N, C-alpha and C positions, 0 to 999 in steps of 0.2 A: 350309430343308433343310440348308443349309451349317452354320448355327448348331447345329442338332440333331446333325448329324454330328460337329461339333467337340466338343460336350458329351459325347457318347457315347464318343468316342475319349479325351477327357480323363479321364473316370471310370474307364475301363478301365486307363489308365496309372497312375492314382493307386492303384487297388486292387492293382496288381502291385508297387508300391513304397510300401507303407504307412508304414514307418518313416522313409524318406527324405522322403516328402511331409510327414509330421507335423513333422519337425525343420525343414523349410524353412518351413512355415506358421508354426511357433512363432517362428522368427526374425522374420518380418513382424509377428506379434502383439506380440512384445516391443519391436520398433522403433517401431511405431505407438503403443503404450501409453507408451513413453518420451517421445516427442515431446509427446503430449497432456498427460501428467501433469507433466512438467517445466515446460511453459508454464502449466498450471493452478496449480501450486504457486508458481511465480514471480509470477503475478498476485496470488494470495492473500497472499503474503508482502509484496508491495508495498502492497496495500490495508491490511494490518494495521499496517505501519510508518507509513503515512500517517495512520491513525486515531490511533495512539499519538502521532505528532507533533502532530496537531490537538488532542490533549489539553491542550497548552499554550495553544493558541489558533490560529485559522486566519488566516494572513497578517497577523499583528499585529507591532507594533514595541514593544519595551520600552525606555523612556528613563530614564536616570539622569543626575544632575548629575556633572560631571567636574572637571578641574583645567586651567586655561588653560596653554597652552604657548607663546603668542605675546603680546608686549606690544601694547596697543591703547588708543588715546585717553588716553594718559598713565598707564594702569594697567600694572604689570609682569606678568610671567608668574608662574604658580604660584598664582593665586587659585582657591579652591574655589567652584564654582557649585552652590548648593543650591536645589532646586526647592520651590515652595510650592503649596498646593492651588489657589490663585487662578490659577496658571499654566495649569492645565487649561482654565479658562474663557477665558483669553487666547488660547491656541492654537486652541481651537474657534471663537472669534469671528474671529480673523485669517486662519485657513486654512480656506477653505470646502471643500477637498478631504478634510478629515478626517471620516470617517464616524462615529466614536465615540472618546471619550477618557475615561479615568478615572484620577484620582490613586490612589496606593496607600500607605497607612501600614502599617507592619509592626512588630510587637513580639514578639520571641522570648522564650522561657521564660515564657509566660503560664500562670498556674495556673487550671485549669478543674476544677470539682467538681460532681458530681451524687451526692447522698447520700454513700455511703462511697467512691465511686470518684473518684479525683483523678488528673489527667494534666497534663503540662506540654507545651504545643504553641505553635505560631506563631499569632498572631491578626492579622487583616488588616482595615484600615478602607478601604472602597471606595465607589464610586458604583454605582447599579443597573445601568448599562450594562456594568459589569465582567463580569457573568455571561455576557452574550452574547459579549464579546470573548474570554473565556477558555474558552468552551464548558463552562460550569458550569450544569447544569440540575437542578432539584429533583425528588425522587421524588414519586410520586403522593400528593396530599394536602397537600403543602407548597408553599412559594414562596421566591423569592429576595428579597433586600433591595429595597424599592421607594422611590419618591420621597417618599412620606409619611414613611417611616422616616427618610429623609435630612433632610427639612425640619424635622421635629419632634424630631430627635436622640433617636429612640426606642432603648431598650435591648432590641433584638432581635438574634438571632444566627442565622446559617445555618451549618451544620456539615458537614464532610466525612463520607463514609460510614464510613471507618475510625475517625474520632474518635467518631462516634455509637456504634459497637460498643464502643469502649474505655470510654465513659461509661455507656451504657445497656444494653449487651449486646443481648439479644433484645427488650427492652422498647421500647415506642413512645416516640419522642423529641419529636415535634411537639406543641406546646402545653404543654410542661413547661419548668420553669425550671432553668437551671444557673447556678452562681456563677463569674464570671470575675474573678479578683483580688478575690474577696469581694463583688462587685457582681452582683445577680441580673439575668439576661438570659433573655428568652423565646425558645425555639427555634421558629422559624417555618418551617424547612425543612431537609431533609437532602439532600446531593448525590447525584444518581444516579451509580452506579459508572461510571467511564470509564477508558480506557487512557491512560496518560501516560508517555512515556519521557524527558522532559526537563523541567527546571524551573530557576528562579533563586532560589527561597526555600523549597524543599521541595515535596513532592507536595500537591496540593489536598485529597486524601482525609484528610489529617491536620490541616487548618486550620479555624479559626473565622473567619467573615466578619461584620463589623458595619458600620453606616453610618459613613462617613468623618467626618461631623460629630460623631457620638457618640464616636468614637475621639479626635478632637482635643480635645473638651471634657473627656473623661475623663483623658487623659494630658498634655494641654497641649503636644503636639508642634507646633513651628512649621514644620517641613519634612517633606515627604513622602519616603518611601524611593525611590519611582520612579513612573513613569506608564506607562500602556498606551494605545496608540492604534492605530487601524486606518484606512487610507485608504479613501475611498468606492470607488475603483477600484484594483485590485491593480497595474495598469500605472502608477499614479502614485506608487508607493512612494518612488522616488528624489526626485521633485519635492517631495513632502510632507516628507521628511527634510531636504532643503535649506531648505525654508521654516521648519521648526522652528528650525534654526540661526540663520536671519535674525531671526525674531520674538524668540526668547530672547536673541539677541546684542544686539538693540537695548535690551532691558530691563536685562540684566545687564552691558552694556558689555564684550562680548568679540567678537573677530574672528569673523564668520560662517564663515570658512574654517578656523578652528581646530577640528579634529575631536576634539580631546581635551577641549575645554570641556564637551562632552556625550558620554555613552556611549550607544550604541544597539545593541540586538540585533534585527536584522531577520530574522524567522523565514522570510520568503519566500526568502532566500538558501539556507537549509537545505532548503526544499522543492524548489528548483531542483536542488540537488545530489542529493537522493534520487531525483528524477524521472529525471535522466540516469543515475544509478548503476543504478537498477533496469531502465532501458531496456537498458543494456549487459548487465546480469546476465541478463535474460530472453533477449536475443539469444544470449548464451553458452550458456544452457540449451537453446535451440532448436538450436544448432549441434551440441551433444552428442547430443541426441535424433536429429537428422538423420543423423549418422554411425552411430549405432546402427541406424537404419533402412537405411542403405546396406549395412551388414554383412549384414543380412537379405536385401537385394537380391542381394548376391553369392552367397548360398546359393541363391536362386531361379535365378540365371543358371547356377550349377553343375549343378543338377538338370536344367535344360532342355538343357544340353550332353550330359548322360548320356542323356536321352530321345532326343535326335537320334542318338546312337551306336546305341542299341537299335533305333531305327526306321528305320535307313538303308535297309534292303532295302524296307521298306514305302513309303518316300518314292520310291525308284527305281521301284517298280511304279506308283504314282500318276502320276509324271511321264511314264512310258512310255505310260500310258493317256490322256495328254492334259492332266494337271493342270499349270496354269501356275505360275510362280514365286510370283506374288502369292497364289495359293491356299495354297501351303505356308507362305509367310511369315505370312499372316494367321492360319493355324491355330495356329502356335506362339506368336505374339504373344497370341492370344486365350487360350490355355492359361496363359500366364504372368500375364496380367492377372486371370484367374480366381483363381489361387493368391494373388496380391497382394490382390485384393479380399476374399477370404475371410479372410485373415490380418488385413487392415486393419479389417474390420468387427468381428471378434472382439476385436482389440486396443483399438478405440475403445470397445466395450461394457465391456471390463474396466476401462479408465481411467474411464469414466463411473460404474461401480459403486464404484470406490475413492473418487472425489470425493463421491459421495452418502453413503457410510458413514463418511467421515473425521470429520465433526463429532461423531459419537458418542464419539470418543476424547477430546474436550475438550482439544484441543491448539491451539485457535485463538490463544490468547495468545502462543504461541511461534512458530507456523508460519503463522498466518492461516488463512482458509478458502479452499481451492482452488476455482477457478472455471474451467470450460471456456468460454472466450470464442469468439465467432465467428471472430476472427482466428486463434486457435489451431487450430480445426477446419479453417479454410481452409488454413493452413500444412501441417497433417497430410495433408489430401487432396491438395494440390499435390505435396508431396514423395513421397507414396505413389504417385501416378500416374506421376510422373517416374521413380521407381525401378523400378516395374513395367514401364514402356515400355522403358527402357534395358536392364533385365535380360533381357527377352524378345527384344529386337531382334537382338542379335548371334548368339545360337543360332539364331534364326529365319532370319537372313540366311545363316548357314552351311548350314542345311538346304535353303534355296531355291536355293543355288548348287551343290548336289551334281550331279555328272554322272550321269544316269540309268543309263548302262551300267555305270559303276564301282559305283554304289549296288546294282545287282542282283547283282553279284559278291560283295558283302559277306557 
């Protein structure tokens, strides 16, 4: 009966103050939608940046030969350390914690031709594991370089999706021959399109990949440009890097403590930075959305203060007839929570609708795909409940503390 009476009284008050009620509820709607949408877009942007970062490879280390900066075992400083293909086998054999490793030959300004279409791009000589390390996967119907290609020094090529368009246009590429520096190569696969926001030798979409053995036999390169390796366990990255210095230091006679003898790009460091950055960024967005919701809560508090003013005489009558303070207090808190709940539900549904229709605008590449997570919903509900409770408590306490005699004179 008490709840029914509260609801009847609430609806009567709302009908008498339609505009004020609408503006108040709109403030809660906007605040709720802000919290949910900012968190959803923050999560989507983080996921998109992570996908683009993993376009280079997931938790990999790129290794180059460097220049010694310390004298060691009778050798002076300033020696260039150049890596060979055999070093990949040495590292894999000596360091059990390495999950995968591939040497990488690279030749810029390679001429590639299919019929009348000619382009000049970067060609890479690699091992089959390279595709997994660098997140390079073939489109349906094709494949990446395999171990048979490597062992038999086959003239096969795997090409990037943009290179395929430049050479073949809309035509099918797999199973056809292209000429690389006037040597025929069979196209065995085309790269599936991927996001990639960083690189060290150009985007993979523009490259051609052939077996490392074929590359070395074709061009006679003695040294590789670099190597790619990935620890078995991401927590062992630092240990594996130190072991690489020790193993290659023994072979090439340089001080294992000389960090300039080899150059390494540890992508896990970039991943850690992005993780902490977006954690702070999403917290910042949540704070902005929360303050927006607080502004809406102030509007609720104001309207409830006005309601107390308008119903002072009514409150006095109720209290003179025996209504206790807790009855008056609970009635006004209930009405405040109803306003907050209605605005919150509408705001959440609005945010949910925006998230669902956003993918149709095809902006995922720039802003990611927003996603309403459980944590975002929990934060929104928690803040909304707190705002509603605080907004209603003070006007309700004021109403409950009215003197019945003075209230009847109002």
